[in-house]
VOTINU-618122 format. One record per residue (C-alpha): x, y, z; residue number from 1. Coordinates in Angstrom, 3 decimals, m for minus. Each point is the difference from the previous one (the first is absolute). Layout:
N
site xx = X&yy = Y&zz = Z&bado = NUM
...
***
This chain:
328
site xx = 135.235&yy = 56.266&zz = 101.364&bado = 1
site xx = 0.099&yy = 2.736&zz = 2.625&bado = 2
site xx = m0.939&yy = 3.398&zz = m1.359&bado = 3
site xx = 0.748&yy = 3.489&zz = 1.230&bado = 4
site xx = m2.992&yy = 1.841&zz = 1.396&bado = 5
site xx = m0.490&yy = 3.563&zz = 1.255&bado = 6
site xx = m0.874&yy = 1.495&zz = 3.334&bado = 7
site xx = m2.995&yy = 2.251&zz = m0.587&bado = 8
site xx = 0.066&yy = 3.674&zz = 0.919&bado = 9
site xx = m2.536&yy = m0.506&zz = 2.818&bado = 10
site xx = 2.289&yy = m2.417&zz = 1.808&bado = 11
site xx = m1.756&yy = m3.159&zz = m1.173&bado = 12
site xx = 2.110&yy = m3.026&zz = m0.812&bado = 13
site xx = m0.326&yy = m1.323&zz = m3.514&bado = 14
site xx = m0.182&yy = m3.602&zz = m1.042&bado = 15
site xx = 2.802&yy = m2.491&zz = 0.277&bado = 16
site xx = m0.067&yy = m2.391&zz = m2.934&bado = 17
site xx = 1.785&yy = m3.242&zz = 0.780&bado = 18
site xx = 0.972&yy = m2.900&zz = m2.189&bado = 19
site xx = m3.321&yy = m1.709&zz = 0.701&bado = 20
site xx = m1.980&yy = 3.199&zz = 0.566&bado = 21
site xx = m1.200&yy = m1.043&zz = 3.454&bado = 22
site xx = 1.276&yy = 3.030&zz = 1.912&bado = 23
site xx = m1.653&yy = 2.621&zz = m2.171&bado = 24
site xx = m1.322&yy = 3.106&zz = 1.701&bado = 25
site xx = 1.304&yy = m0.731&zz = 3.487&bado = 26
site xx = 1.422&yy = 2.599&zz = 2.370&bado = 27
site xx = 3.528&yy = m0.401&zz = 1.398&bado = 28
site xx = m1.512&yy = m1.046&zz = 3.332&bado = 29
site xx = m1.944&yy = m2.776&zz = m1.694&bado = 30
site xx = 3.009&yy = m1.102&zz = m2.030&bado = 31
site xx = 2.082&yy = m0.008&zz = 3.185&bado = 32
site xx = m2.531&yy = m2.241&zz = 1.748&bado = 33
site xx = m0.325&yy = m2.212&zz = m3.062&bado = 34
site xx = 3.772&yy = m0.505&zz = m0.124&bado = 35
site xx = 0.373&yy = m0.928&zz = 3.647&bado = 36
site xx = m3.073&yy = m2.230&zz = 0.113&bado = 37
site xx = 1.256&yy = m1.901&zz = m3.033&bado = 38
site xx = 3.475&yy = m0.375&zz = 1.531&bado = 39
site xx = m1.121&yy = m1.097&zz = 3.455&bado = 40
site xx = 1.119&yy = 3.254&zz = 1.622&bado = 41
site xx = m1.259&yy = 0.924&zz = 3.435&bado = 42
site xx = 1.652&yy = 0.609&zz = 3.330&bado = 43
site xx = 3.721&yy = m0.431&zz = m0.470&bado = 44
site xx = 0.796&yy = m0.382&zz = 3.668&bado = 45
site xx = 2.518&yy = 2.840&zz = m0.147&bado = 46
site xx = 0.372&yy = 2.672&zz = 2.654&bado = 47
site xx = m2.336&yy = 2.975&zz = m0.118&bado = 48
site xx = 2.860&yy = 2.289&zz = 1.036&bado = 49
site xx = 0.317&yy = 2.861&zz = m2.497&bado = 50
site xx = 3.174&yy = m0.060&zz = m2.097&bado = 51
site xx = 2.108&yy = 3.121&zz = m0.574&bado = 52
site xx = 2.299&yy = 1.206&zz = m2.762&bado = 53
site xx = 2.933&yy = m0.969&zz = 2.212&bado = 54
site xx = m1.339&yy = m3.559&zz = 0.155&bado = 55
site xx = m0.164&yy = m0.144&zz = m3.796&bado = 56
site xx = 3.537&yy = 1.378&zz = m0.289&bado = 57
site xx = 1.315&yy = m2.510&zz = 2.518&bado = 58
site xx = m1.656&yy = m2.863&zz = m1.857&bado = 59
site xx = 1.626&yy = 1.100&zz = m3.260&bado = 60
site xx = 3.476&yy = 0.450&zz = 1.456&bado = 61
site xx = m0.240&yy = m3.346&zz = 1.784&bado = 62
site xx = m1.128&yy = m1.548&zz = m3.310&bado = 63
site xx = m3.220&yy = m1.351&zz = 1.471&bado = 64
site xx = m1.690&yy = 1.450&zz = m3.080&bado = 65
site xx = 1.441&yy = m1.682&zz = m3.081&bado = 66
site xx = m3.037&yy = m0.028&zz = m2.292&bado = 67
site xx = m1.008&yy = 3.638&zz = m0.087&bado = 68
site xx = m2.707&yy = 1.081&zz = m2.432&bado = 69
site xx = m0.124&yy = 3.707&zz = m0.873&bado = 70
site xx = m3.031&yy = 1.792&zz = m1.476&bado = 71
site xx = 0.439&yy = 3.528&zz = m1.378&bado = 72
site xx = m1.950&yy = 2.713&zz = m1.800&bado = 73
site xx = 0.470&yy = 3.480&zz = m1.435&bado = 74
site xx = 0.937&yy = 1.459&zz = 3.379&bado = 75
site xx = 3.525&yy = m1.411&zz = m0.278&bado = 76
site xx = 0.505&yy = 1.588&zz = m3.440&bado = 77
site xx = m1.137&yy = 3.570&zz = 0.624&bado = 78
site xx = 3.164&yy = 0.697&zz = 2.086&bado = 79
site xx = 1.951&yy = m0.761&zz = m3.198&bado = 80
site xx = m1.789&yy = 2.920&zz = m1.662&bado = 81
site xx = m2.577&yy = m1.965&zz = m1.969&bado = 82
site xx = m3.086&yy = 2.234&zz = m0.275&bado = 83
site xx = m3.528&yy = m1.142&zz = 0.755&bado = 84
site xx = m1.955&yy = 0.391&zz = m3.244&bado = 85
site xx = m3.234&yy = 0.319&zz = 2.009&bado = 86
site xx = 1.101&yy = 3.010&zz = 2.064&bado = 87
site xx = m1.169&yy = 3.427&zz = m1.268&bado = 88
site xx = 2.892&yy = 2.413&zz = m0.145&bado = 89
site xx = 2.588&yy = m2.599&zz = m0.994&bado = 90
site xx = 1.608&yy = 0.545&zz = m3.374&bado = 91
site xx = m0.965&yy = m3.456&zz = m1.150&bado = 92
site xx = m3.660&yy = 0.472&zz = 0.930&bado = 93
site xx = m0.100&yy = 3.364&zz = m1.754&bado = 94
site xx = 1.614&yy = m1.457&zz = m3.118&bado = 95
site xx = m2.662&yy = m2.700&zz = m0.206&bado = 96
site xx = m2.878&yy = 2.485&zz = 0.186&bado = 97
site xx = 0.529&yy = 0.961&zz = m3.633&bado = 98
site xx = m1.303&yy = m3.448&zz = m0.957&bado = 99
site xx = m3.411&yy = 0.599&zz = 1.622&bado = 100
site xx = 0.022&yy = m3.214&zz = 2.006&bado = 101
site xx = m3.456&yy = m0.794&zz = 1.441&bado = 102
site xx = 1.832&yy = m0.721&zz = 3.287&bado = 103
site xx = 3.653&yy = m0.572&zz = 0.883&bado = 104
site xx = m0.231&yy = m3.798&zz = 0.290&bado = 105
site xx = m1.306&yy = m0.283&zz = m3.589&bado = 106
site xx = 3.621&yy = 0.060&zz = m1.069&bado = 107
site xx = 0.290&yy = m3.579&zz = 1.317&bado = 108
site xx = m3.258&yy = m1.335&zz = m1.482&bado = 109
site xx = 0.624&yy = m2.352&zz = m2.891&bado = 110
site xx = m3.062&yy = 1.083&zz = m2.001&bado = 111
site xx = 1.067&yy = 3.634&zz = 0.225&bado = 112
site xx = 3.542&yy = m0.987&zz = m1.025&bado = 113
site xx = m1.283&yy = m1.746&zz = m3.129&bado = 114
site xx = m1.945&yy = 3.146&zz = m0.908&bado = 115
site xx = 2.802&yy = 2.429&zz = 0.796&bado = 116
site xx = 3.444&yy = m1.218&zz = 1.117&bado = 117
site xx = 1.594&yy = 3.465&zz = m0.102&bado = 118
site xx = m0.730&yy = 1.004&zz = 3.647&bado = 119
site xx = 1.502&yy = m3.239&zz = 1.325&bado = 120
site xx = 3.212&yy = 0.494&zz = m1.945&bado = 121
site xx = 0.221&yy = 3.576&zz = 1.276&bado = 122
site xx = m0.034&yy = m1.507&zz = 3.498&bado = 123
site xx = 2.401&yy = m2.772&zz = m1.048&bado = 124
site xx = 2.507&yy = 2.604&zz = m1.169&bado = 125
site xx = 0.174&yy = 1.337&zz = 3.558&bado = 126
site xx = 0.097&yy = m3.396&zz = 1.711&bado = 127
site xx = 2.276&yy = m1.927&zz = m2.360&bado = 128
site xx = 2.784&yy = m1.838&zz = 1.857&bado = 129
site xx = 3.178&yy = 2.028&zz = 0.263&bado = 130
site xx = m1.647&yy = 3.361&zz = 0.666&bado = 131
site xx = 0.150&yy = m0.399&zz = 3.788&bado = 132
site xx = 2.222&yy = m1.634&zz = 2.602&bado = 133
site xx = m0.935&yy = m2.492&zz = 2.753&bado = 134
site xx = 0.029&yy = 1.182&zz = 3.605&bado = 135
site xx = 0.692&yy = m1.529&zz = 3.406&bado = 136
site xx = m3.195&yy = m2.087&zz = m0.001&bado = 137
site xx = 0.992&yy = m1.801&zz = m3.201&bado = 138
site xx = 3.556&yy = m0.587&zz = 1.179&bado = 139
site xx = m1.213&yy = m1.304&zz = 3.350&bado = 140
site xx = m1.807&yy = m2.793&zz = m1.842&bado = 141
site xx = 3.125&yy = m0.710&zz = m2.045&bado = 142
site xx = 1.975&yy = m0.222&zz = 3.244&bado = 143
site xx = m2.552&yy = m2.471&zz = 1.348&bado = 144
site xx = 0.617&yy = m2.085&zz = m3.117&bado = 145
site xx = 3.776&yy = 0.244&zz = 0.382&bado = 146
site xx = m0.326&yy = m1.248&zz = 3.565&bado = 147
site xx = m2.045&yy = m2.965&zz = m1.239&bado = 148
site xx = m3.147&yy = 1.077&zz = 1.843&bado = 149
site xx = m2.264&yy = 1.111&zz = m2.870&bado = 150
site xx = m2.546&yy = m2.522&zz = m1.216&bado = 151
site xx = m1.720&yy = 2.336&zz = m2.475&bado = 152
site xx = m0.838&yy = 3.638&zz = m0.678&bado = 153
site xx = m3.483&yy = 0.812&zz = m1.313&bado = 154
site xx = m0.308&yy = 3.448&zz = m1.560&bado = 155
site xx = m2.899&yy = 1.981&zz = m1.413&bado = 156
site xx = 2.429&yy = 2.416&zz = m1.639&bado = 157
site xx = 0.797&yy = 0.117&zz = m3.701&bado = 158
site xx = 3.017&yy = 2.314&zz = 0.214&bado = 159
site xx = 2.602&yy = m2.775&zz = 0.020&bado = 160
site xx = 1.875&yy = 1.412&zz = 2.993&bado = 161
site xx = 0.097&yy = m3.419&zz = 1.656&bado = 162
site xx = 1.959&yy = m1.423&zz = m2.944&bado = 163
site xx = 2.252&yy = 3.071&zz = m0.079&bado = 164
site xx = 0.805&yy = m0.531&zz = 3.671&bado = 165
site xx = 1.301&yy = m3.460&zz = m0.864&bado = 166
site xx = m2.830&yy = m2.180&zz = 1.265&bado = 167
site xx = 0.164&yy = m3.144&zz = m2.175&bado = 168
site xx = m3.011&yy = m0.638&zz = m2.277&bado = 169
site xx = m0.544&yy = m3.416&zz = 1.605&bado = 170
site xx = m0.482&yy = 1.724&zz = 3.365&bado = 171
site xx = m2.418&yy = 2.537&zz = m1.441&bado = 172
site xx = m3.714&yy = m0.193&zz = m0.807&bado = 173
site xx = m1.069&yy = 3.091&zz = m1.939&bado = 174
site xx = m3.705&yy = m0.389&zz = 0.653&bado = 175
site xx = m1.049&yy = 2.796&zz = m2.338&bado = 176
site xx = 2.459&yy = m0.778&zz = m2.761&bado = 177
site xx = 3.264&yy = 1.399&zz = m1.301&bado = 178
site xx = 1.566&yy = 2.232&zz = m2.643&bado = 179
site xx = 2.790&yy = m2.551&zz = m0.463&bado = 180
site xx = m2.014&yy = m1.887&zz = m2.625&bado = 181
site xx = m2.733&yy = 0.954&zz = m2.472&bado = 182
site xx = m2.544&yy = m1.677&zz = m2.277&bado = 183
site xx = m1.641&yy = 0.949&zz = m3.291&bado = 184
site xx = m3.728&yy = 0.442&zz = 0.635&bado = 185
site xx = m0.821&yy = m1.564&zz = m3.391&bado = 186
site xx = 2.425&yy = m2.817&zz = m0.881&bado = 187
site xx = 1.238&yy = m0.520&zz = 3.606&bado = 188
site xx = 3.657&yy = 0.153&zz = m1.025&bado = 189
site xx = 2.244&yy = 0.463&zz = 3.043&bado = 190
site xx = 2.525&yy = 2.796&zz = 0.363&bado = 191
site xx = 2.694&yy = 0.995&zz = 2.445&bado = 192
site xx = m0.985&yy = 3.198&zz = 1.742&bado = 193
site xx = 3.180&yy = 1.729&zz = m1.138&bado = 194
site xx = m1.143&yy = m0.375&zz = m3.620&bado = 195
site xx = m2.793&yy = 2.455&zz = 0.765&bado = 196
site xx = 2.118&yy = 2.573&zz = 1.792&bado = 197
site xx = 0.837&yy = 2.255&zz = m2.950&bado = 198
site xx = m3.647&yy = 0.201&zz = m1.092&bado = 199
site xx = m1.332&yy = 0.553&zz = 3.504&bado = 200
site xx = 2.577&yy = 2.644&zz = 0.904&bado = 201
site xx = m0.663&yy = 1.894&zz = m3.246&bado = 202
site xx = m3.735&yy = 0.057&zz = 0.676&bado = 203
site xx = m0.825&yy = m2.490&zz = m2.746&bado = 204
site xx = m2.456&yy = m2.878&zz = 0.412&bado = 205
site xx = 2.039&yy = m3.164&zz = m0.800&bado = 206
site xx = m1.355&yy = m2.241&zz = m2.747&bado = 207
site xx = 0.840&yy = m3.575&zz = m0.939&bado = 208
site xx = 2.093&yy = m0.152&zz = m3.202&bado = 209
site xx = m1.690&yy = m3.299&zz = m0.882&bado = 210
site xx = m3.700&yy = 0.917&zz = 0.196&bado = 211
site xx = 0.032&yy = 3.730&zz = 0.875&bado = 212
site xx = m1.960&yy = m0.644&zz = 3.201&bado = 213
site xx = 0.685&yy = 2.078&zz = 3.116&bado = 214
site xx = 2.718&yy = m1.523&zz = 2.198&bado = 215
site xx = m1.020&yy = 0.249&zz = 3.648&bado = 216
site xx = 2.404&yy = m0.399&zz = 2.925&bado = 217
site xx = m1.003&yy = m2.968&zz = 2.152&bado = 218
site xx = m1.698&yy = 2.227&zz = 2.574&bado = 219
site xx = m3.205&yy = m1.494&zz = 1.419&bado = 220
site xx = m2.992&yy = 2.186&zz = m0.790&bado = 221
site xx = m3.354&yy = m0.168&zz = 1.769&bado = 222
site xx = m1.855&yy = m2.982&zz = m1.460&bado = 223
site xx = 3.161&yy = m1.863&zz = m1.066&bado = 224
site xx = 1.352&yy = m3.215&zz = 1.475&bado = 225
site xx = 2.744&yy = 0.282&zz = 2.582&bado = 226
site xx = 3.386&yy = m1.578&zz = m0.804&bado = 227
site xx = 0.055&yy = m3.747&zz = 0.593&bado = 228
site xx = 2.854&yy = 0.343&zz = 2.468&bado = 229
site xx = m2.377&yy = 1.897&zz = 2.293&bado = 230
site xx = m1.276&yy = m3.467&zz = 0.928&bado = 231
site xx = 3.251&yy = m0.560&zz = 1.892&bado = 232
site xx = m1.882&yy = 1.517&zz = 2.938&bado = 233
site xx = m1.749&yy = m3.366&zz = 0.408&bado = 234
site xx = 3.259&yy = m1.525&zz = 1.232&bado = 235
site xx = 1.908&yy = 3.091&zz = 1.191&bado = 236
site xx = m2.423&yy = 1.343&zz = 2.585&bado = 237
site xx = m0.568&yy = m3.266&zz = 1.897&bado = 238
site xx = 3.817&yy = m0.329&zz = 0.240&bado = 239
site xx = 0.679&yy = 3.577&zz = 1.123&bado = 240
site xx = 1.333&yy = 0.550&zz = 3.526&bado = 241
site xx = m0.185&yy = 3.825&zz = m0.223&bado = 242
site xx = m2.081&yy = 2.341&zz = m2.174&bado = 243
site xx = 1.140&yy = 3.582&zz = m0.624&bado = 244
site xx = m2.502&yy = 2.370&zz = m1.652&bado = 245
site xx = 1.178&yy = 3.433&zz = m1.184&bado = 246
site xx = m1.438&yy = 2.980&zz = m1.842&bado = 247
site xx = m3.360&yy = m1.368&zz = m1.090&bado = 248
site xx = m3.655&yy = 0.811&zz = 0.605&bado = 249
site xx = m0.942&yy = m3.684&zz = m0.463&bado = 250
site xx = m3.005&yy = 1.058&zz = m2.070&bado = 251
site xx = 0.552&yy = m1.842&zz = m3.289&bado = 252
site xx = m1.000&yy = m3.641&zz = m0.170&bado = 253
site xx = 1.124&yy = m2.707&zz = m0.055&bado = 254
site xx = 3.331&yy = 1.397&zz = 1.284&bado = 255
site xx = m1.653&yy = 1.534&zz = 3.062&bado = 256
site xx = m1.247&yy = m3.301&zz = 1.421&bado = 257
site xx = 3.483&yy = m1.511&zz = 0.048&bado = 258
site xx = 0.713&yy = 1.785&zz = 3.279&bado = 259
site xx = m2.444&yy = m2.369&zz = 1.688&bado = 260
site xx = 1.452&yy = m3.126&zz = m1.591&bado = 261
site xx = 2.872&yy = m0.656&zz = 2.406&bado = 262
site xx = m0.564&yy = m2.298&zz = 2.970&bado = 263
site xx = m1.394&yy = 1.675&zz = 3.113&bado = 264
site xx = 3.183&yy = m0.761&zz = 1.930&bado = 265
site xx = 2.096&yy = 1.979&zz = m2.509&bado = 266
site xx = 0.954&yy = 3.592&zz = 0.936&bado = 267
site xx = m1.111&yy = 2.717&zz = m2.412&bado = 268
site xx = 1.884&yy = 3.311&zz = m0.137&bado = 269
site xx = m1.670&yy = 3.017&zz = m1.636&bado = 270
site xx = 2.194&yy = 2.976&zz = m0.943&bado = 271
site xx = m2.476&yy = 2.465&zz = m1.423&bado = 272
site xx = m1.473&yy = 3.470&zz = 0.215&bado = 273
site xx = m3.276&yy = m1.354&zz = 1.411&bado = 274
site xx = m1.374&yy = m3.303&zz = 1.310&bado = 275
site xx = m1.601&yy = m1.906&zz = m2.881&bado = 276
site xx = m1.831&yy = m3.224&zz = m0.827&bado = 277
site xx = 0.157&yy = m2.703&zz = 2.676&bado = 278
site xx = 2.139&yy = 2.285&zz = 2.168&bado = 279
site xx = m3.224&yy = 1.931&zz = 0.614&bado = 280
site xx = m2.793&yy = m2.606&zz = m0.077&bado = 281
site xx = 1.786&yy = m3.223&zz = 0.948&bado = 282
site xx = 2.944&yy = 0.852&zz = 2.234&bado = 283
site xx = 1.964&yy = m2.808&zz = 1.607&bado = 284
site xx = 2.206&yy = m0.083&zz = 3.076&bado = 285
site xx = 2.912&yy = m0.680&zz = m2.360&bado = 286
site xx = m0.582&yy = 3.206&zz = m2.012&bado = 287
site xx = 2.441&yy = 2.913&zz = 0.241&bado = 288
site xx = m0.688&yy = 3.393&zz = m1.596&bado = 289
site xx = 2.596&yy = 2.695&zz = m0.696&bado = 290
site xx = m2.129&yy = 2.906&zz = m1.229&bado = 291
site xx = 1.087&yy = 3.183&zz = m1.742&bado = 292
site xx = 2.516&yy = 0.666&zz = m2.742&bado = 293
site xx = 0.998&yy = m3.311&zz = m1.617&bado = 294
site xx = 3.678&yy = 0.896&zz = m0.416&bado = 295
site xx = 0.115&yy = 1.230&zz = 3.586&bado = 296
site xx = m1.619&yy = m3.209&zz = 1.192&bado = 297
site xx = 2.502&yy = m2.053&zz = m1.977&bado = 298
site xx = 2.914&yy = 1.932&zz = 1.491&bado = 299
site xx = m1.383&yy = m0.696&zz = 3.469&bado = 300
site xx = m0.119&yy = m3.728&zz = m0.774&bado = 301
site xx = 3.495&yy = 0.014&zz = m1.523&bado = 302
site xx = 1.396&yy = 1.764&zz = 3.076&bado = 303
site xx = m1.685&yy = m2.562&zz = 2.259&bado = 304
site xx = 1.570&yy = m2.758&zz = m2.099&bado = 305
site xx = 3.468&yy = 1.557&zz = 0.063&bado = 306
site xx = 0.151&yy = m0.332&zz = m3.797&bado = 307
site xx = 0.541&yy = 3.681&zz = m0.869&bado = 308
site xx = 3.669&yy = m0.247&zz = m0.989&bado = 309
site xx = m0.601&yy = m3.109&zz = m2.081&bado = 310
site xx = m2.981&yy = 1.561&zz = m1.754&bado = 311
site xx = 1.826&yy = 3.283&zz = m0.629&bado = 312
site xx = 2.906&yy = m1.893&zz = m1.565&bado = 313
site xx = m2.382&yy = m1.920&zz = m2.264&bado = 314
site xx = m1.705&yy = 3.186&zz = m1.179&bado = 315
site xx = 3.289&yy = 1.846&zz = m0.508&bado = 316
site xx = 1.435&yy = m2.857&zz = m2.071&bado = 317
site xx = m3.020&yy = 0.083&zz = m2.295&bado = 318
site xx = 0.155&yy = 3.793&zz = m0.266&bado = 319
site xx = 3.635&yy = m0.240&zz = m1.101&bado = 320
site xx = m0.945&yy = m2.510&zz = m2.702&bado = 321
site xx = m2.624&yy = 2.405&zz = m1.326&bado = 322
site xx = 2.438&yy = 2.927&zz = 0.029&bado = 323
site xx = 2.646&yy = m2.072&zz = m1.792&bado = 324
site xx = m2.375&yy = m1.286&zz = m2.690&bado = 325
site xx = 0.199&yy = 1.741&zz = m3.406&bado = 326
site xx = m2.750&yy = 2.497&zz = m0.728&bado = 327
site xx = m2.044&yy = m0.252&zz = m3.154&bado = 328
***
């Protein structure tokens, strides 16, 4: 199975472990070439004229793009107030320092978790679904789904904001796992994520009532297998007619290499703070980049689409539901 690997501090790309292990240790460039050579990709015969954001918007409004794949990372969640646990000065980072982590990412290493699960559950308490609200980027993807133009959304995030925004589970691939389900690390008994909420929110490490093992949310740690539904990319990306990438550094494999898996004739739109991945080392004539603040970039796209009123109404309706729901 595919496993999650880390991008090293010095900017080196770690190994990609595939089902048959043949792609181990390759860079994104090599994986990109391997994909296209194995799929007969080459010159697509399309125009070399550079696309613009207006072209993408026109294609969406004219419904020429009906199988849109969206890839997102942490950059779409920080506008919702979710702190970056790796950033010095953030409350979450400072709270974790009391646990003397060897480095911030150790909190997502499975061996470290088995030795000491307390730091992870301190982080989980902050990130548990329900603590934050989705923003315009999440609701834009839901609107794509409502219009029948979303093929799939691939997210690196574990905050559950995609589900909260109303994106159906069948349209969602949570590449790095989810808090919605959990598993005992000893007897492998399955749990609904809500069964852990009271323990997690009270700062208690949840234990299995059957065997007393630690119950771990189904978040993918470094060294663990990715969810089986991640393999949907094998059919989704060849079918995609538009790829939208938002709020990600494209540094964690194998997620990062997916951006190169759409056909060369397919437009790729990057809404991001900086150019990343193939948008820097393998640009295509069909690539469009909207750089800067992710929410600002999304608003620019929504304005170009003429979808602002529809999106505002969708967000307001959800906000009213939250306000009307009983508080605990």
